[in-house]
N, CA, C and O atoms as CSV, one atom per row, in Angstrom:
chain,resi,resn,atom,element,x,y,z
A,1,MET,N,N,-10.504,1.420,10.413
A,1,MET,CA,C,-9.820,2.104,10.622
A,1,MET,C,C,-10.392,3.722,9.912
A,1,MET,O,O,-11.281,3.516,9.087
A,2,SER,N,N,-10.183,4.647,10.017
A,2,SER,CA,C,-10.592,6.085,9.203
A,2,SER,C,C,-10.154,5.868,8.002
A,2,SER,O,O,-9.583,4.829,7.672
A,3,ASN,N,N,-10.392,6.870,7.216
A,3,ASN,CA,C,-10.092,6.926,5.874
A,3,ASN,C,C,-8.676,7.800,5.800
A,3,ASN,O,O,-7.962,7.755,4.798
A,4,THR,N,N,-8.426,8.415,6.702
A,4,THR,CA,C,-7.323,9.275,6.687
A,4,THR,C,C,-5.999,8.316,7.016
A,4,THR,O,O,-4.892,8.315,6.478
A,5,LYS,N,N,-6.469,7.591,7.981
A,5,LYS,CA,C,-5.281,6.722,8.389
A,5,LYS,C,C,-5.392,5.635,7.151
A,5,LYS,O,O,-4.354,5.564,6.492
A,6,GLN,N,N,-6.188,5.000,6.831
A,6,GLN,CA,C,-5.589,4.278,5.488
A,6,GLN,C,C,-4.701,4.876,4.188
A,6,GLN,O,O,-3.805,4.352,3.526
A,7,LEU,N,N,-5.399,6.330,4.101
A,7,LEU,CA,C,-4.393,6.905,2.789
A,7,LEU,C,C,-3.051,7.439,3.286
A,7,LEU,O,O,-2.141,7.790,2.534
A,8,GLN,N,N,-3.009,7.468,4.588
A,8,GLN,CA,C,-1.673,7.598,4.876
A,8,GLN,C,C,-0.763,6.145,4.829
A,8,GLN,O,O,0.401,6.097,4.433
A,9,LYS,N,N,-1.362,5.255,5.203
A,9,LYS,CA,C,-0.577,3.620,4.847
A,9,LYS,C,C,-0.593,3.199,3.447
A,9,LYS,O,O,-0.037,2.170,3.062
A,10,LEU,N,N,-1.100,3.832,2.849
A,10,LEU,CA,C,-1.458,3.384,1.390
A,10,LEU,C,C,0.037,4.073,0.770
A,10,LEU,O,O,0.828,3.410,0.099
A,11,LYS,N,N,0.258,5.618,1.159
A,11,LYS,CA,C,0.865,6.351,0.790
A,11,LYS,C,C,2.393,5.631,0.864
A,11,LYS,O,O,3.155,5.350,-0.061
A,12,ASN,N,N,2.543,5.446,2.287
A,12,ASN,CA,C,3.833,4.793,2.989
A,12,ASN,C,C,4.103,3.605,2.440
A,12,ASN,O,O,5.282,3.252,2.453
A,13,LEU,N,N,3.054,2.681,1.810
A,13,LEU,CA,C,3.219,1.284,0.951
A,13,LEU,C,C,3.620,1.635,-0.576
A,13,LEU,O,O,4.278,0.932,-1.342
A,14,ASN,N,N,3.071,2.862,-0.808
A,14,ASN,CA,C,3.807,3.339,-2.039
A,14,ASN,C,C,5.182,3.336,-2.181
A,14,ASN,O,O,5.868,2.682,-2.967
A,15,VAL,N,N,5.561,4.256,-1.213
A,15,VAL,CA,C,7.152,4.763,-1.467
A,15,VAL,C,C,8.011,3.871,-1.147
A,15,VAL,O,O,9.177,4.110,-1.460
A,16,LYS,N,N,7.680,2.487,-0.379
A,16,LYS,CA,C,8.319,1.272,0.074
A,16,LYS,C,C,8.118,0.475,-1.367
A,16,LYS,O,O,8.941,-0.230,-1.951
A,17,ALA,N,N,7.120,0.723,-1.651
A,17,ALA,CA,C,7.278,-0.481,-3.343
A,17,ALA,C,C,8.336,0.067,-4.273
A,17,ALA,O,O,9.166,-0.611,-4.878
A,18,GLU,N,N,8.197,1.428,-4.312
A,18,GLU,CA,C,9.448,2.247,-5.410
A,18,GLU,C,C,10.791,2.087,-5.006
A,18,GLU,O,O,11.732,1.974,-5.790
A,19,LYS,N,N,10.917,2.074,-3.101
A,19,LYS,CA,C,12.153,1.685,-3.263
A,19,LYS,C,C,13.112,0.149,-3.113
A,19,LYS,O,O,14.320,-0.076,-3.034
A,20,CYS,N,N,11.769,-0.797,-3.122
A,20,CYS,CA,C,12.157,-2.183,-3.500
A,20,CYS,C,C,13.046,-2.347,-4.277
A,20,CYS,O,O,12.940,-1.675,-5.303
A,21,LEU,N,N,14.270,-3.257,-4.172
A,21,LEU,CA,C,14.972,-3.597,-4.985
A,21,LEU,C,C,14.582,-4.888,-5.852
A,21,LEU,O,O,14.945,-5.036,-7.019
A,22,THR,N,N,13.961,-5.614,-5.287
A,22,THR,CA,C,13.383,-6.908,-6.023
A,22,THR,C,C,11.799,-7.028,-6.172
A,22,THR,O,O,10.956,-6.840,-5.295
A,23,ARG,N,N,11.629,-7.354,-7.373
A,23,ARG,CA,C,10.223,-7.325,-7.888
A,23,ARG,C,C,9.159,-8.168,-7.006
A,23,ARG,O,O,7.980,-7.825,-6.916
A,24,ASP,N,N,9.702,-9.312,-6.364
A,24,ASP,CA,C,8.682,-10.024,-5.459
A,24,ASP,C,C,8.407,-9.086,-4.385
A,24,ASP,O,O,7.251,-8.677,-4.272
A,25,LYS,N,N,9.381,-8.651,-3.511
A,25,LYS,CA,C,8.984,-7.647,-2.212
A,25,LYS,C,C,8.173,-6.725,-2.810
A,25,LYS,O,O,7.249,-6.341,-2.094
A,26,ALA,N,N,8.243,-6.210,-4.005
A,26,ALA,CA,C,7.220,-4.669,-4.524
A,26,ALA,C,C,6.033,-5.210,-4.694
A,26,ALA,O,O,5.049,-4.611,-4.260
A,27,GLN,N,N,5.905,-6.353,-5.309
A,27,GLN,CA,C,4.584,-6.947,-5.433
A,27,GLN,C,C,3.691,-7.448,-4.457
A,27,GLN,O,O,2.479,-7.551,-4.647
A,28,LYS,N,N,4.415,-7.832,-3.168
A,28,LYS,CA,C,3.916,-8.379,-2.136
A,28,LYS,C,C,3.459,-7.139,-1.222
A,28,LYS,O,O,2.683,-7.375,-0.296
A,29,ILE,N,N,3.878,-5.908,-1.430
A,29,ILE,CA,C,3.742,-4.719,-0.563
A,29,ILE,C,C,2.441,-4.101,-1.580
A,29,ILE,O,O,1.306,-3.873,-1.161
A,30,LEU,N,N,2.799,-3.944,-2.676
A,30,LEU,CA,C,1.476,-3.875,-3.973
A,30,LEU,C,C,0.173,-4.253,-3.489
A,30,LEU,O,O,-0.831,-3.541,-3.468
A,31,ILE,N,N,0.308,-5.617,-3.045
A,31,ILE,CA,C,-0.924,-6.331,-2.628
A,31,ILE,C,C,-1.594,-5.527,-1.311
A,31,ILE,O,O,-2.717,-5.065,-1.109
A,32,LYS,N,N,-0.526,-5.575,-0.620
A,32,LYS,CA,C,-1.124,-4.984,0.844
A,32,LYS,C,C,-1.583,-3.681,0.553
A,32,LYS,O,O,-2.539,-3.348,1.253
A,33,ALA,N,N,-1.078,-2.588,-0.512
A,33,ALA,CA,C,-1.558,-1.463,-0.691
A,33,ALA,C,C,-2.996,-1.394,-1.510
A,33,ALA,O,O,-3.801,-0.465,-1.447
A,34,ASN,N,N,-3.114,-2.531,-2.245
A,34,ASN,CA,C,-4.666,-3.157,-2.875
A,34,ASN,C,C,-5.792,-3.227,-1.707
A,34,ASN,O,O,-6.957,-2.830,-1.692
A,35,LYS,N,N,-5.149,-3.757,-0.922
A,35,LYS,CA,C,-6.173,-4.015,0.289
A,35,LYS,C,C,-6.419,-3.002,0.875
A,35,LYS,O,O,-7.576,-2.881,1.276
A,36,ALA,N,N,-5.518,-1.982,1.129
A,36,ALA,CA,C,-5.728,-0.743,1.793
A,36,ALA,C,C,-6.653,0.018,1.027
A,36,ALA,O,O,-7.527,0.587,1.680
A,37,GLN,N,N,-6.664,0.193,-0.493
A,37,GLN,CA,C,-7.103,0.916,-1.214
A,37,GLN,C,C,-8.658,0.958,-1.349
A,37,GLN,O,O,-9.460,1.880,-1.502
A,38,SER,N,N,-8.825,-1.007,-1.181
A,38,SER,CA,C,-10.345,-1.353,-1.146
A,38,SER,C,C,-11.035,-1.446,0.015
A,38,SER,O,O,-12.238,-1.705,0.008
A,39,LYS,N,N,-10.272,-1.222,1.258
A,39,LYS,CA,C,-10.894,-0.787,2.462
A,39,LYS,C,C,-11.227,0.996,2.592
A,39,LYS,O,O,-12.045,1.413,3.412
A,40,ILE,N,N,-10.464,1.919,1.661
A,40,ILE,CA,C,-10.984,3.275,1.671
A,40,ILE,C,C,-12.369,3.211,0.227
A,40,ILE,O,O,-13.177,4.133,0.111
A,41,ASN,N,N,-12.376,2.261,-0.500
A,41,ASN,CA,C,-13.386,2.662,-1.611
A,41,ASN,C,C,-14.640,1.800,-0.818
A,41,ASN,O,O,-15.773,2.152,-1.148
A,42,PHE,N,N,-14.580,1.142,-0.209
A,42,PHE,CA,C,-15.730,0.104,0.353
A,42,PHE,C,C,-16.274,1.181,1.522
A,42,PHE,O,O,-17.198,0.864,2.271
């Protein structure tokens, strides 16, 4: 995927994590965000 698409995905995941009501779901989303971030930095 291109960097712009990964950045958009990362932004969307951060918004979802902020709106989460439970800590467990937010942590799962943040794990996905970390994976997207690592792809951008790679």
